[in-house]
Backbone as XML, in Angstrom:
<?xml version="1.0"?>
<chain id="A" units="angstrom">
  <residue number="1" name="UNK">
    <atom name="N" x="54.447" y="217.990" z="116.852"/>
    <atom name="CA" x="53.869" y="216.892" z="117.606"/>
    <atom name="C" x="52.413" y="216.776" z="117.195"/>
  </residue>
  <residue number="2" name="UNK">
    <atom name="N" x="51.983" y="215.577" z="116.913"/>
    <atom name="CA" x="50.616" y="215.396" z="116.440"/>
    <atom name="C" x="49.621" y="215.476" z="117.600"/>
  </residue>
  <residue number="3" name="UNK">
    <atom name="N" x="48.481" y="216.077" z="117.301"/>
    <atom name="CA" x="47.411" y="216.182" z="118.292"/>
    <atom name="C" x="46.935" y="214.799" z="118.707"/>
  </residue>
  <residue number="4" name="UNK">
    <atom name="N" x="46.905" y="213.873" z="117.747"/>
    <atom name="CA" x="46.472" y="212.499" z="118.047"/>
    <atom name="C" x="47.408" y="211.848" z="119.062"/>
  </residue>
  <residue number="5" name="UNK">
    <atom name="N" x="48.718" y="211.987" z="118.856"/>
    <atom name="CA" x="49.686" y="211.393" z="119.782"/>
    <atom name="C" x="49.548" y="211.991" z="121.175"/>
  </residue>
  <residue number="6" name="UNK">
    <atom name="N" x="49.432" y="213.299" z="121.267"/>
    <atom name="CA" x="49.282" y="213.944" z="122.574"/>
    <atom name="C" x="48.029" y="213.412" z="123.268"/>
  </residue>
  <residue number="7" name="UNK">
    <atom name="N" x="46.938" y="213.274" z="122.524"/>
    <atom name="CA" x="45.701" y="212.773" z="123.130"/>
    <atom name="C" x="45.860" y="211.320" z="123.583"/>
  </residue>
  <residue number="8" name="UNK">
    <atom name="N" x="46.560" y="210.512" z="122.802"/>
    <atom name="CA" x="46.794" y="209.111" z="123.190"/>
    <atom name="C" x="47.604" y="209.033" z="124.482"/>
  </residue>
  <residue number="9" name="UNK">
    <atom name="N" x="48.645" y="209.845" z="124.582"/>
    <atom name="CA" x="49.478" y="209.852" z="125.792"/>
    <atom name="C" x="48.668" y="210.394" z="126.966"/>
  </residue>
  <residue number="10" name="UNK">
    <atom name="N" x="47.900" y="211.459" z="126.749"/>
    <atom name="CA" x="47.062" y="212.009" z="127.817"/>
    <atom name="C" x="46.058" y="210.960" z="128.314"/>
  </residue>
  <residue number="11" name="UNK">
    <atom name="N" x="45.477" y="210.220" z="127.400"/>
    <atom name="CA" x="44.532" y="209.164" z="127.774"/>
    <atom name="C" x="45.220" y="208.100" z="128.624"/>
  </residue>
  <residue number="12" name="UNK">
    <atom name="N" x="46.431" y="207.686" z="128.213"/>
    <atom name="CA" x="47.181" y="206.687" z="128.983"/>
    <atom name="C" x="47.549" y="207.226" z="130.364"/>
  </residue>
  <residue number="13" name="UNK">
    <atom name="N" x="48.003" y="208.469" z="130.419"/>
    <atom name="CA" x="48.385" y="209.079" z="131.702"/>
    <atom name="C" x="47.161" y="209.245" z="132.600"/>
  </residue>
  <residue number="14" name="UNK">
    <atom name="N" x="46.049" y="209.728" z="132.034"/>
    <atom name="CA" x="44.828" y="209.896" z="132.824"/>
    <atom name="C" x="44.349" y="208.563" z="133.386"/>
  </residue>
  <residue number="15" name="UNK">
    <atom name="N" x="44.437" y="207.508" z="132.586"/>
    <atom name="CA" x="44.012" y="206.175" z="133.054"/>
    <atom name="C" x="44.910" y="205.692" z="134.191"/>
  </residue>
  <residue number="16" name="UNK">
    <atom name="N" x="46.209" y="205.915" z="134.063"/>
    <atom name="CA" x="47.163" y="205.518" z="135.103"/>
    <atom name="C" x="46.867" y="206.276" z="136.396"/>
  </residue>
  <residue number="17" name="UNK">
    <atom name="N" x="46.705" y="207.598" z="136.318"/>
    <atom name="CA" x="46.441" y="208.410" z="137.511"/>
    <atom name="C" x="45.095" y="208.028" z="138.139"/>
  </residue>
  <residue number="18" name="UNK">
    <atom name="N" x="44.083" y="207.798" z="137.319"/>
    <atom name="CA" x="42.765" y="207.420" z="137.851"/>
    <atom name="C" x="42.828" y="206.072" z="138.562"/>
  </residue>
  <residue number="19" name="UNK">
    <atom name="N" x="43.519" y="205.101" z="137.982"/>
    <atom name="CA" x="43.647" y="203.788" z="138.623"/>
    <atom name="C" x="44.353" y="203.920" z="139.969"/>
  </residue>
  <residue number="20" name="UNK">
    <atom name="N" x="45.410" y="204.747" z="140.021"/>
    <atom name="CA" x="46.124" y="205.001" z="141.272"/>
    <atom name="C" x="45.186" y="205.640" z="142.291"/>
  </residue>
  <residue number="21" name="UNK">
    <atom name="N" x="44.488" y="206.695" z="141.878"/>
    <atom name="CA" x="43.616" y="207.451" z="142.785"/>
    <atom name="C" x="42.485" y="206.592" z="143.341"/>
  </residue>
  <residue number="22" name="UNK">
    <atom name="N" x="42.015" y="205.642" z="142.531"/>
    <atom name="CA" x="40.870" y="204.810" z="142.915"/>
    <atom name="C" x="41.297" y="203.486" z="143.542"/>
  </residue>
  <residue number="23" name="UNK">
    <atom name="N" x="42.593" y="203.267" z="143.690"/>
    <atom name="CA" x="43.070" y="202.040" z="144.327"/>
    <atom name="C" x="42.885" y="200.794" z="143.480"/>
  </residue>
  <residue number="24" name="UNK">
    <atom name="N" x="42.762" y="200.959" z="142.165"/>
    <atom name="CA" x="42.645" y="199.811" z="141.257"/>
    <atom name="C" x="44.060" y="199.364" z="140.885"/>
  </residue>
  <residue number="25" name="UNK">
    <atom name="N" x="44.643" y="198.575" z="141.782"/>
    <atom name="CA" x="46.066" y="198.262" z="141.665"/>
    <atom name="C" x="46.413" y="197.441" z="140.434"/>
  </residue>
  <residue number="26" name="UNK">
    <atom name="N" x="45.553" y="196.500" z="140.022"/>
    <atom name="CA" x="45.863" y="195.727" z="138.817"/>
    <atom name="C" x="45.938" y="196.644" z="137.602"/>
  </residue>
  <residue number="27" name="UNK">
    <atom name="N" x="45.005" y="197.598" z="137.505"/>
    <atom name="CA" x="45.032" y="198.550" z="136.391"/>
    <atom name="C" x="46.231" y="199.488" z="136.501"/>
  </residue>
  <residue number="28" name="UNK">
    <atom name="N" x="46.520" y="199.948" z="137.718"/>
    <atom name="CA" x="47.642" y="200.855" z="137.931"/>
    <atom name="C" x="48.959" y="200.188" z="137.531"/>
  </residue>
  <residue number="29" name="UNK">
    <atom name="N" x="49.252" y="199.048" z="138.122"/>
    <atom name="CA" x="50.510" y="198.381" z="137.810"/>
    <atom name="C" x="50.529" y="197.866" z="136.375"/>
  </residue>
  <residue number="30" name="UNK">
    <atom name="N" x="49.355" y="197.567" z="135.819"/>
    <atom name="CA" x="49.256" y="197.126" z="134.428"/>
    <atom name="C" x="49.578" y="198.213" z="133.421"/>
  </residue>
  <residue number="31" name="UNK">
    <atom name="N" x="49.595" y="199.469" z="133.858"/>
    <atom name="CA" x="49.931" y="200.580" z="132.969"/>
    <atom name="C" x="51.440" y="200.685" z="132.747"/>
  </residue>
  <residue number="32" name="UNK">
    <atom name="N" x="52.227" y="199.919" z="133.521"/>
    <atom name="CA" x="53.683" y="199.949" z="133.431"/>
    <atom name="C" x="54.202" y="198.700" z="132.723"/>
  </residue>
  <residue number="33" name="UNK">
    <atom name="N" x="55.282" y="198.859" z="131.980"/>
    <atom name="CA" x="55.984" y="197.710" z="131.406"/>
    <atom name="C" x="56.576" y="196.891" z="132.552"/>
  </residue>
  <residue number="34" name="UNK">
    <atom name="N" x="56.715" y="195.578" z="132.380"/>
    <atom name="CA" x="57.304" y="194.764" z="133.452"/>
    <atom name="C" x="58.687" y="195.243" z="133.883"/>
  </residue>
  <residue number="35" name="UNK">
    <atom name="N" x="59.476" y="195.779" z="132.950"/>
    <atom name="CA" x="60.840" y="196.211" z="133.271"/>
    <atom name="C" x="60.930" y="197.710" z="133.536"/>
  </residue>
  <residue number="36" name="UNK">
    <atom name="N" x="59.804" y="198.350" z="133.844"/>
    <atom name="CA" x="59.815" y="199.779" z="134.180"/>
    <atom name="C" x="60.663" y="200.008" z="135.428"/>
  </residue>
  <residue number="37" name="UNK">
    <atom name="N" x="61.194" y="201.220" z="135.552"/>
    <atom name="CA" x="61.974" y="201.595" z="136.727"/>
    <atom name="C" x="61.269" y="202.731" z="137.449"/>
  </residue>
  <residue number="38" name="UNK">
    <atom name="N" x="61.574" y="202.857" z="138.748"/>
    <atom name="CA" x="60.885" y="203.817" z="139.600"/>
    <atom name="C" x="61.887" y="204.470" z="140.532"/>
  </residue>
  <residue number="39" name="UNK">
    <atom name="N" x="61.828" y="205.810" z="140.629"/>
    <atom name="CA" x="62.672" y="206.573" z="141.539"/>
    <atom name="C" x="61.750" y="207.435" z="142.383"/>
  </residue>
  <residue number="40" name="UNK">
    <atom name="N" x="61.718" y="207.149" z="143.687"/>
    <atom name="CA" x="60.851" y="207.870" z="144.615"/>
    <atom name="C" x="61.700" y="208.536" z="145.685"/>
  </residue>
  <residue number="41" name="UNK">
    <atom name="N" x="61.364" y="209.755" z="146.055"/>
    <atom name="CA" x="62.112" y="210.464" z="147.091"/>
    <atom name="C" x="61.931" y="209.814" z="148.461"/>
  </residue>
  <residue number="42" name="UNK">
    <atom name="N" x="60.935" y="208.961" z="148.603"/>
    <atom name="CA" x="60.655" y="208.299" z="149.881"/>
    <atom name="C" x="61.329" y="206.928" z="149.997"/>
  </residue>
  <residue number="43" name="UNK">
    <atom name="N" x="61.994" y="206.500" z="148.948"/>
    <atom name="CA" x="62.601" y="205.169" z="148.907"/>
    <atom name="C" x="64.089" y="205.321" z="148.603"/>
  </residue>
  <residue number="44" name="UNK">
    <atom name="N" x="64.966" y="204.708" z="149.402"/>
    <atom name="CA" x="66.404" y="204.942" z="149.229"/>
    <atom name="C" x="66.984" y="204.372" z="147.930"/>
  </residue>
  <residue number="45" name="UNK">
    <atom name="N" x="66.357" y="203.355" z="147.359"/>
    <atom name="CA" x="66.922" y="202.720" z="146.184"/>
    <atom name="C" x="65.987" y="202.881" z="144.981"/>
  </residue>
  <residue number="46" name="UNK">
    <atom name="N" x="66.566" y="202.808" z="143.796"/>
    <atom name="CA" x="65.769" y="202.746" z="142.567"/>
    <atom name="C" x="65.129" y="201.364" z="142.505"/>
  </residue>
  <residue number="47" name="UNK">
    <atom name="N" x="63.871" y="201.315" z="142.121"/>
    <atom name="CA" x="63.179" y="200.045" z="141.949"/>
    <atom name="C" x="63.332" y="199.626" z="140.488"/>
  </residue>
  <residue number="48" name="UNK">
    <atom name="N" x="63.755" y="198.381" z="140.268"/>
    <atom name="CA" x="64.147" y="197.946" z="138.936"/>
    <atom name="C" x="63.097" y="197.233" z="138.128"/>
  </residue>
  <residue number="49" name="UNK">
    <atom name="N" x="61.883" y="197.111" z="138.653"/>
    <atom name="CA" x="60.823" y="196.458" z="137.888"/>
    <atom name="C" x="59.470" y="196.785" z="138.515"/>
  </residue>
  <residue number="50" name="UNK">
    <atom name="N" x="58.447" y="196.585" z="137.740"/>
    <atom name="CA" x="57.095" y="196.790" z="138.252"/>
    <atom name="C" x="56.795" y="195.792" z="139.364"/>
  </residue>
  <residue number="51" name="UNK">
    <atom name="N" x="57.279" y="194.567" z="139.241"/>
    <atom name="CA" x="57.071" y="193.561" z="140.293"/>
    <atom name="C" x="57.736" y="193.993" z="141.603"/>
  </residue>
  <residue number="52" name="UNK">
    <atom name="N" x="58.917" y="194.582" z="141.510"/>
    <atom name="CA" x="59.616" y="195.056" z="142.711"/>
    <atom name="C" x="58.807" y="196.175" z="143.388"/>
  </residue>
  <residue number="53" name="UNK">
    <atom name="N" x="58.266" y="197.094" z="142.590"/>
    <atom name="CA" x="57.439" y="198.175" z="143.128"/>
    <atom name="C" x="56.171" y="197.606" z="143.756"/>
  </residue>
  <residue number="54" name="UNK">
    <atom name="N" x="55.539" y="196.652" z="143.086"/>
    <atom name="CA" x="54.296" y="196.080" z="143.623"/>
    <atom name="C" x="54.561" y="195.355" z="144.947"/>
  </residue>
  <residue number="55" name="UNK">
    <atom name="N" x="55.675" y="194.673" z="145.053"/>
    <atom name="CA" x="56.042" y="193.999" z="146.302"/>
    <atom name="C" x="56.262" y="195.024" z="147.418"/>
  </residue>
  <residue number="56" name="UNK">
    <atom name="N" x="56.908" y="196.143" z="147.111"/>
    <atom name="CA" x="57.105" y="197.192" z="148.107"/>
    <atom name="C" x="55.760" y="197.772" z="148.532"/>
  </residue>
  <residue number="57" name="UNK">
    <atom name="N" x="54.877" y="198.002" z="147.571"/>
    <atom name="CA" x="53.531" y="198.508" z="147.882"/>
    <atom name="C" x="52.833" y="197.549" z="148.851"/>
  </residue>
  <residue number="58" name="UNK">
    <atom name="N" x="52.913" y="196.257" z="148.575"/>
    <atom name="CA" x="52.273" y="195.265" z="149.444"/>
    <atom name="C" x="52.874" y="195.312" z="150.852"/>
  </residue>
  <residue number="59" name="UNK">
    <atom name="N" x="54.158" y="195.539" z="150.948"/>
    <atom name="CA" x="54.822" y="195.680" z="152.249"/>
    <atom name="C" x="54.265" y="196.898" z="152.988"/>
  </residue>
  <residue number="60" name="UNK">
    <atom name="N" x="54.071" y="198.023" z="152.287"/>
    <atom name="CA" x="53.488" y="199.212" z="152.910"/>
    <atom name="C" x="52.090" y="198.905" z="153.445"/>
  </residue>
  <residue number="61" name="UNK">
    <atom name="N" x="51.313" y="198.169" z="152.666"/>
    <atom name="CA" x="49.945" y="197.814" z="153.086"/>
    <atom name="C" x="49.989" y="196.945" z="154.339"/>
  </residue>
  <residue number="62" name="UNK">
    <atom name="N" x="50.817" y="195.910" z="154.321"/>
    <atom name="CA" x="50.877" y="194.964" z="155.439"/>
    <atom name="C" x="51.436" y="195.604" z="156.703"/>
  </residue>
  <residue number="63" name="UNK">
    <atom name="N" x="52.467" y="196.424" z="156.581"/>
    <atom name="CA" x="53.116" y="196.991" z="157.759"/>
    <atom name="C" x="52.413" y="198.234" z="158.291"/>
  </residue>
  <residue number="64" name="UNK">
    <atom name="N" x="51.892" y="199.065" z="157.381"/>
    <atom name="CA" x="51.384" y="200.375" z="157.785"/>
    <atom name="C" x="49.896" y="200.592" z="157.524"/>
  </residue>
  <residue number="65" name="UNK">
    <atom name="N" x="49.248" y="199.639" z="156.845"/>
    <atom name="CA" x="47.862" y="199.861" z="156.466"/>
    <atom name="C" x="47.720" y="200.911" z="155.377"/>
  </residue>
  <residue number="66" name="UNK">
    <atom name="N" x="48.761" y="201.073" z="154.577"/>
    <atom name="CA" x="48.813" y="202.113" z="153.541"/>
    <atom name="C" x="47.684" y="201.963" z="152.539"/>
  </residue>
  <residue number="67" name="UNK">
    <atom name="N" x="47.032" y="203.097" z="152.232"/>
    <atom name="CA" x="46.042" y="203.123" z="151.163"/>
    <atom name="C" x="45.918" y="204.530" z="150.609"/>
  </residue>
  <residue number="68" name="UNK">
    <atom name="N" x="45.525" y="204.614" z="149.369"/>
    <atom name="CA" x="45.323" y="205.886" z="148.680"/>
    <atom name="C" x="43.864" y="206.288" z="148.859"/>
  </residue>
  <residue number="69" name="UNK">
    <atom name="N" x="43.651" y="207.525" z="149.285"/>
    <atom name="CA" x="42.294" y="208.042" z="149.457"/>
    <atom name="C" x="41.864" y="208.886" z="148.257"/>
  </residue>
  <residue number="70" name="UNK">
    <atom name="N" x="42.817" y="209.382" z="147.503"/>
    <atom name="CA" x="42.515" y="210.185" z="146.329"/>
    <atom name="C" x="43.766" y="210.834" z="145.793"/>
  </residue>
  <residue number="71" name="UNK">
    <atom name="N" x="43.700" y="211.281" z="144.536"/>
    <atom name="CA" x="44.854" y="211.913" z="143.904"/>
    <atom name="C" x="44.355" y="212.848" z="142.817"/>
  </residue>
  <residue number="72" name="UNK">
    <atom name="N" x="44.912" y="214.052" z="142.798"/>
    <atom name="CA" x="44.590" y="214.990" z="141.729"/>
    <atom name="C" x="45.877" y="215.397" z="141.012"/>
  </residue>
  <residue number="73" name="UNK">
    <atom name="N" x="45.734" y="215.624" z="139.729"/>
    <atom name="CA" x="46.845" y="215.979" z="138.857"/>
    <atom name="C" x="46.610" y="217.385" z="138.323"/>
  </residue>
  <residue number="74" name="UNK">
    <atom name="N" x="47.688" y="218.184" z="138.276"/>
    <atom name="CA" x="47.574" y="219.535" z="137.724"/>
    <atom name="C" x="48.860" y="219.896" z="136.998"/>
  </residue>
  <residue number="75" name="UNK">
    <atom name="N" x="48.794" y="220.977" z="136.235"/>
    <atom name="CA" x="49.952" y="221.491" z="135.502"/>
    <atom name="C" x="50.613" y="220.412" z="134.645"/>
  </residue>
  <residue number="76" name="UNK">
    <atom name="N" x="49.792" y="219.702" z="133.890"/>
    <atom name="CA" x="50.275" y="218.610" z="133.050"/>
    <atom name="C" x="51.010" y="219.134" z="131.817"/>
  </residue>
  <residue number="77" name="UNK">
    <atom name="N" x="52.088" y="218.465" z="131.481"/>
    <atom name="CA" x="52.852" y="218.759" z="130.268"/>
    <atom name="C" x="53.189" y="217.430" z="129.602"/>
  </residue>
  <residue number="78" name="UNK">
    <atom name="N" x="52.947" y="217.355" z="128.294"/>
    <atom name="CA" x="53.318" y="216.178" z="127.519"/>
    <atom name="C" x="54.310" y="216.616" z="126.450"/>
  </residue>
  <residue number="79" name="UNK">
    <atom name="N" x="55.462" y="215.939" z="126.426"/>
    <atom name="CA" x="56.488" y="216.179" z="125.414"/>
    <atom name="C" x="56.659" y="214.883" z="124.631"/>
  </residue>
  <residue number="80" name="UNK">
    <atom name="N" x="56.567" y="214.974" z="123.316"/>
    <atom name="CA" x="56.580" y="213.793" z="122.455"/>
    <atom name="C" x="57.885" y="213.729" z="121.674"/>
  </residue>
  <residue number="81" name="UNK">
    <atom name="N" x="58.544" y="212.564" z="121.715"/>
    <atom name="CA" x="59.814" y="212.355" z="121.026"/>
    <atom name="C" x="59.761" y="211.015" z="120.301"/>
  </residue>
  <residue number="82" name="UNK">
    <atom name="N" x="59.188" y="210.975" z="119.118"/>
    <atom name="CA" x="59.090" y="209.723" z="118.365"/>
    <atom name="C" x="58.183" y="208.732" z="119.075"/>
  </residue>
  <residue number="83" name="UNK">
    <atom name="N" x="58.725" y="207.575" z="119.417"/>
    <atom name="CA" x="57.946" y="206.550" z="120.117"/>
    <atom name="C" x="58.042" y="206.676" z="121.630"/>
  </residue>
  <residue number="84" name="UNK">
    <atom name="N" x="58.509" y="207.836" z="122.109"/>
    <atom name="CA" x="58.625" y="208.103" z="123.539"/>
    <atom name="C" x="57.906" y="209.411" z="123.853"/>
  </residue>
  <residue number="85" name="UNK">
    <atom name="N" x="57.313" y="209.474" z="125.032"/>
    <atom name="CA" x="56.679" y="210.709" z="125.486"/>
    <atom name="C" x="56.959" y="210.878" z="126.966"/>
  </residue>
  <residue number="86" name="UNK">
    <atom name="N" x="57.158" y="212.118" z="127.369"/>
    <atom name="CA" x="57.403" y="212.453" z="128.771"/>
    <atom name="C" x="56.184" y="213.217" z="129.278"/>
  </residue>
  <residue number="87" name="UNK">
    <atom name="N" x="55.586" y="212.684" z="130.333"/>
    <atom name="CA" x="54.422" y="213.297" z="130.970"/>
    <atom name="C" x="54.870" y="213.795" z="132.337"/>
  </residue>
  <residue number="88" name="UNK">
    <atom name="N" x="54.761" y="215.094" z="132.577"/>
    <atom name="CA" x="55.111" y="215.626" z="133.899"/>
    <atom name="C" x="53.928" y="216.421" z="134.425"/>
  </residue>
  <residue number="89" name="UNK">
    <atom name="N" x="53.786" y="216.410" z="135.757"/>
    <atom name="CA" x="52.668" y="217.105" z="136.383"/>
    <atom name="C" x="52.913" y="217.244" z="137.878"/>
  </residue>
  <residue number="90" name="UNK">
    <atom name="N" x="52.064" y="218.019" z="138.519"/>
    <atom name="CA" x="52.039" y="218.093" z="139.973"/>
    <atom name="C" x="50.945" y="217.147" z="140.453"/>
  </residue>
  <residue number="91" name="UNK">
    <atom name="N" x="51.210" y="216.445" z="141.542"/>
    <atom name="CA" x="50.203" y="215.563" z="142.120"/>
    <atom name="C" x="49.988" y="215.909" z="143.589"/>
  </residue>
  <residue number="92" name="UNK">
    <atom name="N" x="48.756" y="215.820" z="143.980"/>
    <atom name="CA" x="48.362" y="215.992" z="145.374"/>
    <atom name="C" x="47.625" y="214.714" z="145.746"/>
  </residue>
  <residue number="93" name="UNK">
    <atom name="N" x="48.221" y="213.946" z="146.649"/>
    <atom name="CA" x="47.704" y="212.623" z="146.975"/>
    <atom name="C" x="47.316" y="212.557" z="148.441"/>
  </residue>
  <residue number="94" name="UNK">
    <atom name="N" x="46.107" y="212.096" z="148.690"/>
    <atom name="CA" x="45.661" y="211.849" z="150.063"/>
    <atom name="C" x="45.915" y="210.380" z="150.370"/>
  </residue>
  <residue number="95" name="UNK">
    <atom name="N" x="46.693" y="210.139" z="151.429"/>
    <atom name="CA" x="47.045" y="208.779" z="151.829"/>
    <atom name="C" x="46.652" y="208.545" z="153.284"/>
  </residue>
  <residue number="96" name="UNK">
    <atom name="N" x="46.464" y="207.284" z="153.607"/>
    <atom name="CA" x="46.150" y="206.902" z="154.989"/>
    <atom name="C" x="47.009" y="205.712" z="155.382"/>
  </residue>
  <residue number="97" name="UNK">
    <atom name="N" x="47.324" y="205.667" z="156.679"/>
    <atom name="CA" x="47.981" y="204.520" z="157.287"/>
    <atom name="C" x="47.203" y="204.180" z="158.557"/>
  </residue>
  <residue number="98" name="UNK">
    <atom name="N" x="47.671" y="203.195" z="159.305"/>
    <atom name="CA" x="47.033" y="202.848" z="160.572"/>
    <atom name="C" x="46.967" y="204.040" z="161.520"/>
  </residue>
  <residue number="99" name="UNK">
    <atom name="N" x="47.937" y="204.938" z="161.415"/>
    <atom name="CA" x="48.070" y="206.002" z="162.412"/>
    <atom name="C" x="47.562" y="207.367" z="161.984"/>
  </residue>
  <residue number="100" name="UNK">
    <atom name="N" x="47.467" y="207.639" z="160.675"/>
    <atom name="CA" x="47.087" y="208.995" z="160.272"/>
    <atom name="C" x="46.641" y="209.051" z="158.815"/>
  </residue>
  <residue number="101" name="UNK">
    <atom name="N" x="46.153" y="210.230" z="158.466"/>
    <atom name="CA" x="45.886" y="210.574" z="157.075"/>
    <atom name="C" x="46.675" y="211.836" z="156.774"/>
  </residue>
  <residue number="102" name="UNK">
    <atom name="N" x="47.171" y="211.952" z="155.546"/>
    <atom name="CA" x="47.892" y="213.156" z="155.170"/>
    <atom name="C" x="47.746" y="213.398" z="153.676"/>
  </residue>
  <residue number="103" name="UNK">
    <atom name="N" x="48.037" y="214.635" z="153.288"/>
    <atom name="CA" x="48.077" y="215.006" z="151.879"/>
    <atom name="C" x="49.528" y="215.242" z="151.505"/>
  </residue>
  <residue number="104" name="UNK">
    <atom name="N" x="49.963" y="214.581" z="150.467"/>
    <atom name="CA" x="51.344" y="214.638" z="150.009"/>
    <atom name="C" x="51.381" y="215.435" z="148.703"/>
  </residue>
  <residue number="105" name="UNK">
    <atom name="N" x="52.292" y="216.395" z="148.622"/>
    <atom name="CA" x="52.452" y="217.232" z="147.424"/>
    <atom name="C" x="53.746" y="216.824" z="146.738"/>
  </residue>
  <residue number="106" name="UNK">
    <atom name="N" x="53.634" y="216.414" z="145.462"/>
    <atom name="CA" x="54.813" y="215.934" z="144.751"/>
    <atom name="C" x="54.780" y="216.408" z="143.299"/>
  </residue>
  <residue number="107" name="UNK">
    <atom name="N" x="55.941" y="216.339" z="142.662"/>
    <atom name="CA" x="56.077" y="216.468" z="141.212"/>
    <atom name="C" x="56.344" y="215.064" z="140.699"/>
  </residue>
  <residue number="108" name="UNK">
    <atom name="N" x="55.797" y="214.775" z="139.534"/>
    <atom name="CA" x="55.982" y="213.435" z="138.986"/>
    <atom name="C" x="56.283" y="213.527" z="137.502"/>
  </residue>
  <residue number="109" name="UNK">
    <atom name="N" x="57.200" y="212.697" z="137.065"/>
    <atom name="CA" x="57.480" y="212.520" z="135.649"/>
    <atom name="C" x="57.288" y="211.044" z="135.333"/>
  </residue>
  <residue number="110" name="UNK">
    <atom name="N" x="56.528" y="210.784" z="134.282"/>
    <atom name="CA" x="56.329" y="209.415" z="133.801"/>
    <atom name="C" x="56.749" y="209.393" z="132.336"/>
  </residue>
  <residue number="111" name="UNK">
    <atom name="N" x="57.631" y="208.467" z="131.996"/>
    <atom name="CA" x="58.071" y="208.294" z="130.619"/>
    <atom name="C" x="57.265" y="207.147" z="130.021"/>
  </residue>
  <residue number="112" name="UNK">
    <atom name="N" x="56.637" y="207.435" z="128.891"/>
    <atom name="CA" x="55.851" y="206.440" z="128.161"/>
    <atom name="C" x="56.563" y="206.078" z="126.869"/>
  </residue>
  <residue number="113" name="UNK">
    <atom name="N" x="56.349" y="204.852" z="126.405"/>
    <atom name="CA" x="56.807" y="204.439" z="125.090"/>
    <atom name="C" x="55.658" y="203.749" z="124.379"/>
  </residue>
  <residue number="114" name="UNK">
    <atom name="N" x="55.690" y="203.831" z="123.062"/>
    <atom name="CA" x="54.650" y="203.175" z="122.276"/>
    <atom name="C" x="55.019" y="201.697" z="122.166"/>
  </residue>
  <residue number="115" name="UNK">
    <atom name="N" x="54.171" y="200.853" z="122.700"/>
    <atom name="CA" x="54.407" y="199.412" z="122.690"/>
    <atom name="C" x="53.846" y="198.808" z="121.397"/>
  </residue>
  <residue number="116" name="UNK">
    <atom name="N" x="54.101" y="197.521" z="121.212"/>
    <atom name="CA" x="53.515" y="196.813" z="120.074"/>
    <atom name="C" x="52.004" y="196.983" z="120.122"/>
  </residue>
  <residue number="117" name="UNK">
    <atom name="N" x="51.406" y="197.209" z="118.998"/>
    <atom name="CA" x="49.968" y="197.425" z="118.942"/>
    <atom name="C" x="49.575" y="198.884" z="119.127"/>
  </residue>
  <residue number="118" name="UNK">
    <atom name="N" x="50.569" y="199.765" z="119.382"/>
    <atom name="CA" x="50.294" y="201.185" z="119.471"/>
    <atom name="C" x="49.935" y="201.704" z="120.847"/>
  </residue>
  <residue number="119" name="UNK">
    <atom name="N" x="49.782" y="200.827" z="121.831"/>
    <atom name="CA" x="49.433" y="201.249" z="123.196"/>
    <atom name="C" x="50.616" y="201.978" z="123.823"/>
  </residue>
  <residue number="120" name="UNK">
    <atom name="N" x="50.331" y="203.066" z="124.556"/>
    <atom name="CA" x="51.363" y="203.786" z="125.298"/>
    <atom name="C" x="51.499" y="203.153" z="126.672"/>
  </residue>
  <residue number="121" name="UNK">
    <atom name="N" x="52.705" y="202.725" z="127.016"/>
    <atom name="CA" x="52.966" y="202.051" z="128.292"/>
    <atom name="C" x="54.056" y="202.827" z="129.042"/>
  </residue>
  <residue number="122" name="UNK">
    <atom name="N" x="53.897" y="202.919" z="130.357"/>
    <atom name="CA" x="54.859" y="203.644" z="131.188"/>
    <atom name="C" x="56.105" y="202.780" z="131.411"/>
  </residue>
  <residue number="123" name="UNK">
    <atom name="N" x="57.284" y="203.395" z="131.242"/>
    <atom name="CA" x="58.539" y="202.662" z="131.422"/>
    <atom name="C" x="59.416" y="203.252" z="132.526"/>
  </residue>
  <residue number="124" name="UNK">
    <atom name="N" x="59.055" y="204.441" z="133.021"/>
    <atom name="CA" x="59.809" y="205.039" z="134.129"/>
    <atom name="C" x="58.925" y="206.048" z="134.849"/>
  </residue>
  <residue number="125" name="UNK">
    <atom name="N" x="59.022" y="206.053" z="136.161"/>
    <atom name="CA" x="58.315" y="207.039" z="136.990"/>
    <atom name="C" x="59.296" y="207.630" z="137.987"/>
  </residue>
  <residue number="126" name="UNK">
    <atom name="N" x="59.243" y="208.951" z="138.128"/>
    <atom name="CA" x="60.100" y="209.640" z="139.092"/>
    <atom name="C" x="59.242" y="210.611" z="139.887"/>
  </residue>
  <residue number="127" name="UNK">
    <atom name="N" x="59.277" y="210.479" z="141.204"/>
    <atom name="CA" x="58.549" y="211.372" z="142.111"/>
    <atom name="C" x="59.530" y="212.194" z="142.917"/>
  </residue>
  <residue number="128" name="UNK">
    <atom name="N" x="59.234" y="213.462" z="143.076"/>
    <atom name="CA" x="60.014" y="214.300" z="143.976"/>
    <atom name="C" x="59.060" y="215.128" z="144.830"/>
  </residue>
  <residue number="129" name="UNK">
    <atom name="N" x="59.533" y="215.503" z="145.997"/>
    <atom name="CA" x="58.713" y="216.288" z="146.909"/>
    <atom name="C" x="58.480" y="217.669" z="146.321"/>
  </residue>
  <residue number="130" name="UNK">
    <atom name="N" x="57.347" y="218.259" z="146.672"/>
    <atom name="CA" x="57.001" y="219.609" z="146.217"/>
    <atom name="C" x="56.383" y="220.350" z="147.386"/>
  </residue>
  <residue number="131" name="UNK">
    <atom name="N" x="56.768" y="221.587" z="147.553"/>
    <atom name="CA" x="56.166" y="222.434" z="148.591"/>
    <atom name="C" x="54.746" y="222.775" z="148.170"/>
  </residue>
  <residue number="132" name="UNK">
    <atom name="N" x="53.806" y="222.640" z="149.083"/>
    <atom name="CA" x="52.411" y="222.975" z="148.764"/>
    <atom name="C" x="52.306" y="224.429" z="148.367"/>
  </residue>
  <residue number="133" name="UNK">
    <atom name="N" x="51.496" y="224.673" z="147.354"/>
    <atom name="CA" x="51.330" y="226.062" z="146.871"/>
    <atom name="C" x="50.466" y="226.868" z="147.814"/>
  </residue>
</chain>
């Protein structure tokens, strides 16, 4: 695996996580392909597009006052397979709603593919619950 490719994927993943942590939703959702899919342990169904995920996010905001207060990533692993890369890590996310604030501990896998022009774009995200260390 080339060092350049790993750094490119790490840069794309870091930008995605930073946009999420800072609440820059256009940048966050822009890191995903329009036809990306999402599997979350908190959602009963697979989400079939970035637009579907963004609509659900907006519903969380409107109904619950949902917002991200911060997010940290640890234990990152990048696996490169041609024009595809798998980024997995542990995430600790501080979230707030109208009623409370909490810290959520999860494992996350994001699959990236090299798009036209060489940019790495996320095409799948999977979150699962993780016991706090």
